[in-house]
C-alpha positions in Angstrom: 0.0 0.0 0.0 1.4 3.4 -0.9 2.0 5.8 1.9 -0.6 8.3 0.6 -3.1 5.4 0.6 -2.2 4.6 4.2 -2.7 8.2 5.1 -6.2 8.1 3.6 -7.0 5.0 5.7 -5.6 6.6 8.8 -7.7 9.7 8.3 -10.8 7.5 8.1 -10.0 5.8 11.4 -9.2 9.0 13.2 -12.2 10.9 11.9 -14.5 8.1 12.9 -14.0 9.0 16.5 -12.9 12.6 16.2 -15.9 14.0 14.5 -15.7 17.1 12.3 -11.9 17.6 12.8 -10.8 17.0 9.2 -9.1 20.4 9.1 -7.0 19.5 12.2 -6.0 16.2 10.6 -5.1 17.7 7.2 -3.1 20.6 8.7 -1.2 18.1 10.9 -0.2 16.1 7.8 0.8 19.3 6.0 3.0 20.2 8.9 4.5 16.7 9.1 5.3 16.6 5.4 6.3 20.2 4.8 8.2 20.7 8.1 6.4 24.0 8.7 4.6 24.9 12.0 0.9 24.8 12.3 -1.3 26.9 14.6 -4.9 26.2 15.6 -7.1 29.0 16.8 -10.0 27.6 18.9 -11.5 27.5 22.3 -10.6 24.8 24.8 -12.5 21.6 24.5 -12.8 21.4 20.7 -10.6 18.3 20.5 -7.5 19.8 19.0 -5.1 17.9 21.2 -7.0 14.7 21.1 -7.2 14.6 17.3 -3.4 15.2 16.9 -2.6 12.6 19.6 -4.8 10.1 17.8 -2.8 10.7 14.6 0.5 10.3 16.5 -0.6 6.9 17.7 -0.9 5.8 14.0 2.8 6.6 13.4 4.8 3.6 14.7 7.4 4.8 17.2 6.2 8.4 17.2 6.7 10.4 20.4 4.0 12.9 21.1 4.5 15.6 23.7 1.7 17.9 24.8 2.9 21.0 26.7 0.4 23.3 28.4 2.6 26.3 28.0 1.3 28.5 31.0 2.3 25.6 33.3 5.8 25.4 32.0 7.9 27.8 34.1 11.4 27.1 32.7 13.2 25.7 29.6 14.5 22.9 31.8 10.9 21.8 32.6 10.2 21.7 28.9 13.4 19.7 27.9 14.9 17.9 30.9 13.7 14.4 31.8 16.0 13.9 34.8 19.0 15.5 36.5 21.7 13.5 38.2 24.0 14.9 40.9 27.5 13.7 41.7 30.4 14.7 43.9 33.6 15.4 42.0 37.0 15.6 43.7 38.9 18.9 43.3 42.6 19.5 42.9 42.8 20.8 46.4 41.4 17.7 47.9 37.9 19.0 48.4 34.7 18.1 46.5 32.4 19.9 44.2 28.9 19.1 43.0 28.3 18.4 39.3 24.9 18.1 37.7 24.1 16.3 34.5 20.8 16.7 32.6 19.2 13.9 30.6 17.1 15.5 27.9 13.6 14.2 27.1 10.0 15.5 27.0 9.8 18.1 24.2 13.4 17.4 23.2 12.5 13.8 22.3 9.2 14.5 20.6 8.5 13.8 16.9 5.2 15.8 17.3 5.1 18.7 19.7 1.8 20.3 20.7 2.3 23.7 22.4 -1.1 24.5 23.9 -1.9 28.1 24.9 1.3 29.1 23.3 0.9 32.9 23.7 0.7 32.6 27.5 4.2 31.0 27.8 7.0 32.7 29.7 9.2 34.6 27.3 12.3 32.4 27.8 10.2 29.3 27.5 8.6 30.6 24.3 12.1 31.2 22.9 13.1 27.7 23.5 9.8 26.5 22.0 10.4 28.5 18.9 13.9 27.2 18.7 12.4 23.7 18.6 9.9 24.8 15.9 12.8 25.7 13.6 13.7 22.0 13.4 17.5 22.7 13.8 17.6 21.5 17.4 17.8 23.4 20.6 20.5 24.9 22.8 21.1 23.4 26.2 24.1 23.9 28.5 25.9 25.9 25.8 25.6 23.2 23.1 23.3 22.8 20.2 21.4 19.5 20.6 19.7 17.9 17.6 16.0 16.8 18.2 13.9 14.4 16.2 11.0 16.9 15.8 8.9 16.4 12.7 5.9 18.6 13.3 5.5 21.7 15.6 1.9 22.3 16.4 0.5 25.0 18.6 -2.9 26.3 19.7 -4.6 29.1 21.6 -8.0 30.6 22.0 -6.6 34.0 21.1 -4.0 35.6 18.9 -1.0 37.4 20.2 -1.3 41.1 20.9 -0.6 42.9 17.7 1.1 45.7 19.6 3.2 43.3 21.7 6.5 41.6 21.2 5.2 38.3 19.8 5.0 39.4 16.2 8.1 37.4 15.2 6.7 34.3 16.8 3.3 34.7 15.2 4.9 35.1 11.7 6.6 31.7 12.1 3.2 30.0 12.4 3.0 29.1 8.7 -0.2 27.1 8.7 -3.1 28.8 10.5 -6.4 27.0 11.0 -9.5 28.2 12.9 -11.2 25.3 14.8 -14.8 26.0 15.6 -17.1 24.0 18.0 -19.2 21.3 16.4 -22.6 22.2 15.0 -25.7 20.3 16.1 -25.5 17.5 13.6 -21.8 16.8 14.4 -22.5 16.9 18.1 -25.0 14.1 17.5 -22.5 12.1 15.5 -19.9 12.6 18.3 -22.3 11.1 20.8 -22.9 8.1 18.5 -19.2 7.6 18.0 -18.6 7.7 21.8 -21.4 5.2 22.4 -19.9 2.9 19.7 -16.4 3.2 20.9 -16.2 -0.2 22.6 -17.4 -1.8 19.4 -15.0 0.1 17.1 -12.3 -1.9 15.3 -8.7 -1.6 16.5 -6.1 0.5 14.7 -5.1 -1.4 11.6 -3.1 1.0 9.6 0.1 2.7 10.6 2.9 4.6 9.1 6.5 4.2 10.3 8.7 7.1 11.1 10.8 6.1 8.1 7.8 6.4 5.8 7.1 9.9 7.2 10.7 10.8 6.4 10.3 9.3 2.9 7.2 11.5 2.4 9.2 14.6 3.5 11.9 13.8 1.0 9.3 13.2 -1.8 7.7 16.5 -1.1 10.9 18.3 -2.2 10.5 16.6 -5.6 7.0 17.8 -6.3 7.0 20.0 -9.4 5.9 23.7 -9.1 5.4 25.2 -12.5 5.9 28.8 -13.5 2.2 29.1 -14.0 1.5 28.2 -10.4 4.1 30.7 -9.2 2.4 33.4 -11.3 -1.0 32.6 -10.0 0.2 32.8 -6.4 1.8 36.1 -7.1 -1.4 37.3 -8.7 -3.3 36.3 -5.6 -0.8 38.2 -3.4 -1.1 41.3 -5.5 -4.9 41.1 -5.5 -4.9 40.9 -1.7 -2.4 43.8 -1.3 -4.5 45.9 -3.7 -7.7 45.2 -1.8 -8.6 48.4 0.0 -10.9 46.7 2.4 -8.2 44.8 4.3 -4.5 45.2 5.0 -2.4 42.5 3.4 0.8 44.5 3.0 2.3 42.3 5.8 1.9 39.2 3.5 3.9 40.8 0.6 6.6 42.0 3.0 7.1 38.5 4.5 9.4 36.8 2.0 10.1 33.9 4.3 6.4 33.1 4.4 6.2 33.4 0.6 8.8 30.7 0.1 7.2 28.4 2.7 3.8 28.7 1.0 5.2 26.5 -1.8 6.5 23.9 0.7 2.9 23.5 1.9 1.5 23.5 -1.6 3.9 20.7 -2.5 2.8 18.8 0.7 -0.8 19.1 -0.3 -0.1 17.9 -3.8 1.7 14.9 -2.4 -1.1 14.1 0.0 -3.4 14.1 -3.0 -1.3 11.6 -4.8 0.1 14.0 -7.4 3.7 14.7 -8.5 3.1 18.4 -9.3 1.2 21.3 -7.8 -2.0 22.1 -9.6 -4.7 24.8 -9.1 -6.8 22.7 -6.7 -3.8 22.8 -4.3 -4.2 26.5 -4.0 -7.1 25.9 -1.6 -4.6 25.7 1.3 -3.7 29.4 0.8 -6.8 30.1 3.0 -4.7 28.7 5.8 -1.5 30.6 4.8 -2.5 34.2 4.0 -4.5 35.5 6.9 -3.2 37.5 9.8 -6.6 38.0 11.6 -9.7 35.8 11.3 -11.6 38.7 9.6 -9.3 38.3 6.6 -10.1 34.7 5.9 -13.3 35.5 3.9 -11.3 37.9 1.7 -8.6 35.3 1.1 -11.2 32.7 0.2 -12.8 35.1 -2.3 -9.5 35.8 -4.0 -8.5 32.2 -4.4 -12.0 30.9 -5.4 -11.7 31.7 -9.2 -8.3 30.0 -9.4 -9.2 26.7 -7.7 -12.5 26.0 -9.4 -12.2 22.7 -11.3 -14.5 19.8 -12.3 -13.3 17.9 -9.2 -14.0 20.8 -6.8 -17.5 21.2 -8.4 -18.0 17.5 -7.9 -17.0 17.7 -4.3 -19.3 20.7 -3.7 -22.1 18.6 -5.3 -21.5 15.7 -2.9 -21.2 17.9 0.1 -24.6 19.5 -0.7 -26.2 16.1 -1.4 -24.9 14.6 1.9 -25.5 17.7 4.0 -26.4 16.7 7.6 -29.7 18.6 7.3 -30.4 17.4 3.7 -33.1 15.1 2.4 -30.8 12.2 1.8 -29.6 12.2 5.4 -33.2 12.5 6.6 -34.1 9.4 4.7 -31.0 7.5 5.8 -32.1 8.3 9.4 -35.3 6.3 8.7 -37.8 8.8 7.2 -39.2 7.0 4.2 -41.6 9.8 3.4 -38.9 11.7 1.5 -37.6 8.7 -0.3 -38.6 9.7 -3.8 -37.1 13.1 -3.3 -33.8 11.6 -2.1 -33.6 9.2 -5.0 -34.3 12.0 -7.5 -31.4 14.0 -5.9 -29.1 11.0 -6.1 -29.9 10.5 -9.8 -29.4 14.1 -10.6 -26.1 14.1 -8.9 -25.0 11.0 -10.9 -25.9 12.8 -14.1 -24.0 15.9 -13.2 -21.0 13.9 -12.1 -21.0 12.1 -15.5 -20.8 15.5 -17.2 -18.0 16.7 -14.9 -16.1 13.5 -15.5 -16.1 14.4 -19.2 -14.5 17.8 -18.4 -11.7 16.4 -16.2 -8.3 17.4 -17.4 -6.1 14.7 -15.8 -6.1 11.2 -14.4 -6.1 12.3 -10.8 -9.1 14.5 -11.4 -10.9 11.7 -13.2 -10.1 9.3 -10.4 -11.5 11.7 -7.8 -14.7 12.2 -9.7 -15.1 8.5 -10.3 -14.7 7.9 -6.6 -17.4 10.4 -5.8 -19.7 8.8 -8.4 -19.2 5.4 -6.6 -20.1 7.1 -3.4 -23.3 8.5 -4.8 -24.2 5.0 -6.1 -23.6 3.5 -2.6 -25.8 6.2 -1.0 -28.5 5.6 -3.6 -28.5 1.9 -2.7 -28.8 2.7 1.0 -31.7 5.1 0.3 -33.5 2.3 -1.7 -32.9 -0.1 1.1 -34.5 2.3 3.6 -37.5 3.0 1.4 -38.2 -0.7 0.6 -37.7 -1.7 4.2 -34.8 -4.0 3.5 -32.6 -2.1 5.8 -33.6 -2.1 9.5 -33.1 1.2 11.3 
């Protein structure tokens, strides 16, 4: 099984119990493969940490470390697992005390989750950011290499724009807003919790070596001049938008370069060997400084990412909306069966048209997969309507 296929299987397992956290899952993979930090903006209790930890369990040998930053009072607390003390003879016949630190905790982590990051003590935050760079961390005057693959952080607030955390915030390459679950997803969450004892054990895992292989493959993903031009066009459109201030984005050359690392990672996760327009969707996680800017970014990238596959996905999302007719019927309401079947058939017809417009094999494969999903749903609707399926 290819590594990207394993990732798809892992995602299905994780999201079966961590309802509605697809963005957290995808952003974590993007961070792992690109090597760029990710930040999650969301209130406590929305399952950010739990989702990431569940993913870490599916990487064999992966060390996950969760640091609640306000509770970490020193760099030593973040890095040192234990300290030994020994007496050392001196040249004058006396004795001195020597301490030796054994590093562990965040220094041993492959995935580090720094929760409530902006409430960390300044010196602790500096050490944390040194870890985020991926070059190791200084301890006792020496640079110590660490195995960190993904630096993830979270908070329910952004740093004070007038404060001294601007440089730290700029290093959070991937930025994702994590909202509380809506009513339908809360219902699914309860069902998942009640079925937890009957759930199948973890069957798919990646190894750390396979993650490293993906990180190396990411560097080989082709980025065409056309894609670079489109990204520059989007940047310029944002800067020229008088309704919001995006000058910071144009001024941040480091972020501009890292944007392409994340685009490459997204293409690799999608099973492609080159970045295409549909990968530009991740720009909505890369080009905002305040949540109010997200809608503007989405509006700017929308014309560029529209493809037959994105149209097909939108069609499926609408068809399988938690409040839609199909879901109502699958919940046992036969009265709307005819309407649900009509929607399924219409979706199938539209998918056939979109398949004919697909421009590459990956796009055709994606639309074919969605078509099969519609056929499966249609069969389930028929089973409910005819009474073959017990609810």
